[in-house]
Phi, psi and omega in degrees: 000131179264136178294152176293156179290154180283155184295145182288151175296147177092002178295143180302137176280150177301144182292158182301136183082355180290138177238131175295165175301320180300317181292319178295320182291320184286353177272357181285129180298148181053029186301325187276354186253324187233146177286140180237168181215147176217167174215161177250147180237155178298146175079008180228068185296130177082351182271133174256137177252118174300139180284123185287337180263018184298134172249109184269126179197168188286334186272356176151190181229143178232134178203157179276154184265127171298152180300314179260110185219129180260319175197166178217155183222144174222160184261156171239131184266165181299149172289113187283001178269357181245148180284324178272164174294116180217107190240129181301129188254329183261163186299136173284177182302313185292329179294310184293322176300316180296318178297314180298322177301314180296316183289321178296333177283357175099007179263108181271084182247157180273144176243136180232140177244126177254117175279127187244130178277181187292344178267003178085022183254145175284124180249353177177163179232144170236129182234143178206147181203156185283145175264176176299328179298327181305311188284342180260352184271121177291327179292320178299317180296321179294315178299313182301312182289328178294321180291316182296326183271341182209062187292338179291338184246002184242130176282112182295327177292325180290326177292315177303311178302317184294318183295318182292317183291333181268008180064027177270336176233149176249134178235158170211145183241139175235118181257126177271159181313129177091002183225159177214157174267121185221121179053038180081007178233146169272122184229162181291145182220130178281340180281343183240077182248351192269298184216157178298141181228156179245139176226147186276332183231154175283000000 
């Protein structure tokens, strides 16, 4: 995987008072302990809105969708069974099911996962969204409905991979300095210490 090219010189600087998504997320209390959720709305570039209907718990987040919605983001906390920082980077079964429900309802929104370390810092993003082919593909519809109807017997990760490989989903990974996405987890990496990089495929 090749890192994305660095921004060109002369690029416009963020306006005064502007906060990146990372900065906004890291201001959230108890970020390293509980999963959180935010969404973006049209006409409000760069601003994240905490979800008012959020149910915070270890197994996931549930929230209602605003009528006008461009994208949404939720956090993944560190895996507590490991001594080193190891944060789930790809969507869990309940994450993918929630996304599929929204897309099958006709909302073509982008989904983002923010991986959070034990200090409450963002160490990477995993983003995914449906392509036009998703809505036109009978096989994609079959896989989606199968997972929704019988998730206990269907491997959600296999469905995710199948949809990506068939160009029904588009994904992007952003790794922050000192971390990389490996086997579905963001882990520490000595090779990625300089600057954040974007890669198109896992």
